[in-house]
C-alpha positions in Angstrom: -0.1 0.0 0.0 2.6 2.4 0.8 4.6 1.8 -2.3 1.6 3.1 -4.2 1.4 6.3 -2.3 4.4 8.1 -4.2 2.6 7.2 -7.4 -0.7 8.7 -6.6 1.0 11.9 -5.2 3.1 12.2 -8.3 0.0 11.7 -10.5 -2.0 14.2 -8.5 1.0 16.7 -8.7 1.1 16.3 -12.6 -2.6 16.8 -12.8 -2.4 20.0 -10.8 0.4 21.4 -13.0 -1.4 20.6 -16.0 -4.6 22.0 -14.8 -2.6 25.4 -13.7 -0.8 25.4 -17.1 -4.0 25.3 -18.8 -5.5 28.2 -16.8 -2.5 30.3 -17.1 -2.5 29.8 -21.0 -6.1 30.7 -21.1 -5.6 33.7 -19.1 -2.4 34.9 -21.1 -4.5 34.5 -24.4 -7.3 36.3 -23.1 -5.3 39.2 -21.5 -1.9 39.1 -23.3 -2.4 38.0 -26.7 -3.6 40.8 -29.2 -5.5 39.8 -32.2 -6.5 43.2 -33.0 -9.8 44.1 -35.1 -11.3 41.3 -36.8 -14.2 41.4 -39.4 -17.2 38.9 -39.2 -18.9 38.8 -42.4 -22.3 37.4 -41.7 -24.7 36.1 -44.5 -22.3 36.9 -47.4 -21.7 40.5 -46.6 -25.3 41.2 -45.4 -24.0 42.5 -42.4 -20.2 42.8 -41.6 -19.1 43.5 -38.0 -15.8 44.5 -36.8 -14.9 43.3 -33.3 -12.0 42.9 -31.1 -10.3 39.7 -31.3 -9.9 37.1 -28.5 -13.4 36.5 -27.5 -15.8 33.6 -28.5 -17.9 34.1 -31.5 -20.9 33.7 -29.4 -19.7 36.5 -27.1 -18.9 38.6 -30.1 -21.9 38.2 -31.8 -24.1 39.1 -28.7 -21.8 42.3 -28.3 -23.1 43.5 -31.7 -27.0 42.7 -30.8 -26.9 39.2 -32.8 -28.5 36.8 -30.3 -27.4 33.0 -30.6 -29.2 30.6 -28.0 -26.8 29.1 -25.5 -28.3 27.3 -22.4 -24.9 26.3 -20.8 -23.6 29.9 -20.2 -20.6 29.0 -23.1 -19.4 25.9 -21.5 -19.8 23.9 -24.5 -22.3 21.2 -23.4 -25.7 22.5 -24.7 -24.9 22.9 -28.4 -27.6 25.2 -28.9 -25.2 27.8 -30.3 -24.4 25.9 -33.6 -23.7 28.0 -36.6 -21.9 27.6 -39.8 -18.5 29.0 -40.0 -17.3 28.9 -43.7 -14.1 30.8 -43.5 -11.7 31.5 -40.7 -13.0 29.2 -38.1 -9.7 27.5 -37.5 -9.4 23.7 -36.6 -12.3 22.2 -34.7 -11.6 21.9 -31.0 -12.0 18.6 -29.1 -14.8 20.3 -27.1 -16.8 20.5 -30.2 -16.4 17.2 -31.7 -18.9 15.2 -29.2 -21.4 17.9 -30.1 -21.3 17.6 -34.0 -22.3 15.0 -36.4 -20.2 13.9 -39.3 -22.7 15.7 -41.7 -22.3 19.0 -39.8 -18.6 18.6 -39.6 -18.5 18.5 -43.4 -20.9 21.4 -43.5 -18.6 23.6 -41.2 -21.0 23.8 -38.4 -19.3 24.7 -35.1 -20.0 25.4 -31.7 -19.7 29.1 -31.4 -19.0 29.3 -27.8 -16.0 27.3 -28.4 -14.7 29.1 -31.5 -12.4 32.2 -30.5 -12.3 35.0 -33.0 -8.7 35.3 -34.0 -8.9 36.6 -37.4 -11.6 37.7 -40.2 -14.4 34.9 -40.6 -17.5 34.3 -42.7 -20.4 32.9 -41.0 -24.1 32.0 -41.7 -26.8 33.1 -39.2 -30.3 32.0 -39.9 -32.7 34.7 -40.4 -34.8 34.1 -37.3 -31.8 34.6 -35.1 -31.3 38.0 -36.4 -34.7 38.9 -35.5 -34.1 37.9 -31.9 -33.5 40.6 -29.2 -32.8 41.2 -25.6 -35.8 42.3 -23.3 -36.7 43.5 -19.8 -40.0 42.7 -18.1 -41.6 42.5 -14.9 -43.2 39.4 -13.2 -47.0 40.2 -13.4 -48.1 37.1 -11.9 -47.0 33.6 -10.8 -49.5 30.8 -10.6 -49.0 27.2 -9.3 -50.5 24.9 -11.9 -49.5 21.6 -10.2 -47.3 20.6 -7.1 -44.1 21.2 -9.2 -45.3 23.4 -12.2 -45.8 27.3 -12.3 -47.2 29.6 -14.8 -45.1 32.8 -14.9 -46.7 35.9 -16.7 -44.2 38.7 -17.7 -45.2 42.2 -18.8 -42.8 43.6 -21.1 -41.0 46.9 -20.4 -38.2 47.4 -22.7 -39.0 46.9 -25.6 -42.8 47.0 -24.9 -43.8 44.1 -27.3 -42.5 41.0 -28.7 -43.3 39.2 -32.1 -43.2 35.5 -32.2 -44.8 32.2 -33.5 -46.7 29.8 -31.4 -44.1 26.9 -30.5 -41.1 29.1 -30.2 -39.1 29.7 -27.2 -37.1 32.4 -25.0 -34.1 32.2 -23.0 -34.8 33.4 -19.2 -31.8 35.0 -17.4 -31.3 33.7 -13.8 -29.0 36.0 -12.0 -26.3 35.0 -9.9 -27.4 34.0 -6.3 -26.1 31.8 -3.4 -23.9 29.2 -4.8 -24.5 30.2 -8.5 -21.6 32.7 -9.1 -22.9 34.0 -12.4 -26.1 34.6 -14.6 -27.3 31.8 -16.5 -29.7 31.3 -19.3 -32.4 28.7 -19.6 -34.7 28.0 -22.7 -38.5 27.8 -22.1 -41.3 27.7 -24.8 -43.7 30.6 -24.7 -47.3 29.3 -23.7 -48.9 32.7 -24.3 -50.7 33.8 -27.6 -48.8 36.0 -29.9 -51.6 38.3 -30.4 -51.1 39.5 -26.7 -47.6 41.0 -27.7 -47.1 43.2 -24.5 -46.7 40.2 -22.3 -45.6 36.3 -22.6 -46.3 33.4 -20.1 -44.2 30.4 -19.4 -44.8 27.1 -17.9 -41.9 26.0 -15.6 -41.3 22.8 -14.0 -39.3 22.4 -11.0 -36.1 20.4 -11.9 -34.3 19.1 -8.6 -31.1 21.1 -8.3 -32.0 23.1 -11.4 -30.3 26.7 -11.4 -32.9 28.5 -13.0 -36.0 26.4 -11.7 -34.8 26.7 -8.3 -34.5 30.7 -8.6 -38.1 30.5 -9.9 -39.7 28.4 -7.3 -37.7 29.8 -4.3 -36.7 33.6 -5.0 -38.5 35.0 -7.8 -41.7 36.9 -6.8 -44.4 39.1 -8.5 -43.0 42.6 -9.3 -39.5 41.5 -9.7 -37.8 42.5 -12.8 -36.6 39.8 -15.2 -34.5 39.8 -18.5 -34.5 37.4 -21.4 -33.8 37.2 -25.0 -35.3 35.6 -28.0 -37.5 34.4 -29.7 -35.8 31.4 -31.0 -36.5 28.2 -32.5 -38.4 26.5 -35.7 -40.9 24.4 -33.8 -44.3 25.9 -34.9 -47.0 25.2 -37.0 -46.3 24.2 -40.7 -48.1 26.0 -43.6 -49.7 22.8 -44.8 -53.3 21.8 -44.0 -52.3 18.2 -43.0 -53.7 16.5 -39.8 -51.7 17.0 -37.0 -50.9 14.7 -34.0 -49.4 16.3 -31.0 -47.7 14.5 -28.0 -46.6 16.0 -24.7 -45.9 15.6 -21.2 -45.3 17.8 -18.2 -44.2 21.3 -19.1 -44.1 20.1 -22.7 -47.6 21.4 -22.6 -46.4 25.0 -23.2 -45.9 25.2 -26.9 -49.3 23.4 -27.6 -51.3 25.7 -25.0 -50.1 28.6 -27.4 -50.9 26.9 -30.7 -54.3 25.7 -29.9 -55.6 28.9 -28.6 -53.8 30.7 -31.4 -55.7 28.2 -34.1 -59.0 28.7 -32.3 -58.5 32.7 -32.3 -57.9 32.7 -36.0 -60.6 30.0 -37.2 -57.7 27.5 -38.2 -60.0 24.4 -38.5 -57.0 22.0 -39.1 -57.8 18.5 -37.6 -55.7 18.0 -34.5 -55.4 15.3 -31.8 -53.5 16.2 -28.7 -52.1 13.5 -26.5 -51.2 14.7 -23.2 -49.3 12.3 -20.7 -49.0 12.6 -17.0 -48.2 10.1 -13.8 -51.1 10.9 -11.5 -53.9 13.2 -11.5 -52.0 15.8 -9.4 -49.8 16.2 -12.4 -52.4 17.3 -15.1 -53.2 20.9 -15.5 -55.2 22.9 -17.9 -57.3 19.9 -18.7 -60.6 21.6 -18.1 -59.6 24.4 -20.6 -58.7 21.9 -23.2 -61.6 19.6 -22.9 -64.0 22.8 -23.5 -61.9 23.5 -26.6 -62.5 19.9 -27.6 -66.3 20.4 -27.0 -66.2 23.5 -29.0 -64.2 23.0 -32.1 -64.9 19.8 -34.3 -61.1 19.8 -35.5 -59.8 19.4 -32.1 -59.7 16.3 -30.0 -57.8 16.1 -26.5 -56.7 12.8 -25.1 -55.1 13.2 -21.7 -53.7 10.0 -19.9 -52.0 8.8 -16.8 -49.3 6.4 -16.6 -49.9 5.3 -13.0 -53.1 6.5 -11.6 -53.8 5.9 -7.8 -57.1 4.6 -6.5 -57.8 8.2 -5.1 -57.2 9.8 -8.5 -60.9 8.2 -9.4 -59.5 8.2 -13.1 -61.6 6.5 -15.8 -59.4 8.0 -18.8 -56.8 6.7 -20.8 -54.0 5.0 -18.9 -50.5 3.9 -19.7 -47.5 5.5 -21.0 -48.5 8.3 -23.7 -46.6 6.5 -26.4 -48.6 3.4 -25.7 -52.0 5.4 -25.8 -50.7 6.9 -29.2 -50.1 3.6 -30.6 -53.7 2.4 -29.5 -55.4 5.3 -31.1 -53.5 6.1 -34.4 -53.9 3.3 -36.8 -52.6 4.9 -40.2 -50.7 8.2 -39.9 -49.1 8.3 -43.2 -51.0 11.5 -44.1 -50.4 13.5 -40.8 -47.8 15.5 -39.3 -46.4 14.9 -35.7 -45.6 17.6 -33.1 -43.4 16.3 -30.1 -42.3 18.1 -27.0 -41.1 16.6 -23.7 -38.0 14.8 -22.4 -35.7 13.4 -24.7 -36.6 9.8 -23.9 -40.1 10.4 -24.5 -39.7 12.2 -27.7 -37.5 9.2 -29.1 -40.0 6.8 -28.0 -42.9 8.8 -29.4 -40.9 9.0 -32.7 -40.4 5.4 -33.0 -44.3 4.8 -32.5 -45.4 7.3 -35.2 -42.6 6.3 -37.7 -44.2 2.7 -37.3 -47.5 4.3 -38.4 -46.3 5.2 -41.7 -45.2 9.0 -40.9 -41.9 10.0 -42.7 -39.1 11.8 -40.6 -39.6 14.8 -42.4 -43.1 15.4 -41.2 -42.0 14.6 -37.6 -41.3 18.0 -35.6 -39.8 18.1 -32.1 -38.8 20.0 -29.2 -36.6 18.3 -26.7 -35.7 19.5 -23.4 -33.8 17.8 -20.4 
C-alpha cells in the first residue's frame, strides 16, 4: 500500500500542474495576446461586423446585438449555439467534436462558444436569429399549476412588445445567487398567445438542483424585474393543411397551449389530436380548458392519459405511457404531421411509435428538453 502512495501523489501533482498551465494559457491568451480588430462577415456580406479579437464568436455576436441561443453559459455542453463558419474558424476543438455529427462537420457547423475570434471570419446566421432581441420585463403573476409546475406571466418593459410564432421559445436569465456565481440562461417555450404581444407566459417545471428553476420557485416574486432574449426556434405550425398529432408530457404543454388557442382565435380548423401524458391526476393541468376547446371545435380532440393513476385519483380516462396511448389510437398516420415536446426519452419513444404508423421523418417535428 505504501509503495503506491508516491505514485498517487506524483499523478496528483502532475494533474495539478497541467490544470494550472491550462488556466495560465487561457488567461495569457485572453489578456496578453492581441488579435486586433477582426471582421465578421454575416450571411455573405449582408452585415459586416468589426470586433476585437480574443473573445468567442458567441460573445462577439451578442455584443453586436445578434443573439444566438446558449443554455450552458458558453461551456460547450448544450450545443444550442451551432452556426456555420465557412471561413476563418480554424481547427475544430475537441470540445466541439462530441456535439457535432459527421454531416455537420462536413458542412462547417461549429459550436460558437468554443470558437475564438482570432482573424476575419465568414459565418451564416439563420434569419430567425437576426430578429431575436434582448428584453426586460416585470413578473406580473406567478400561478401554481401543479405541485411542481408554475405559470409565469411577464409584462414587457423594454422593448414593450415581442413578435413570435406559437411554439417558439425564449431564454430566461437567472441572475447570480447563493452558490451560483454568475448569470445563466435557460430555454422555455412561450405558452402565451402571440396576439397579446405586450406580455408573455412560461410554464416552468421544477428540476431538482436546477439553477434557473430553483431561482424561479424559491426566489422570484411578483413585481421582480427579469431579463430574457429571443424568440428562437423552428418548432411551430407548418404552413400545410395536414392533420396534426401532438404528443407532450409535463411542461411540454407550453407550446401546444399557445398553438391551440392561436388556432381557435384565428379559425384555423385543421384536424388536430393532442395526446398529453402525466403520472397521476395531480400532475395534470389545463385539462378543463382543453376539454372545453375539444367540445367547441370539431377539428380538435384532447386525449389526456395517466401512466400510474392511484385509487384516490378516480381516473376513468386513458392509462399507460403516452406512447402506448398513441399506439392504440393512431392506426394510419401516413398523411399526418407529428409534433413532439418533452424529455428526450419521451420524444425518442414517440418518434419510434409514429414512424411505425407510416409517418416519414420529415413530417415529425420535435422540441426536446432535459
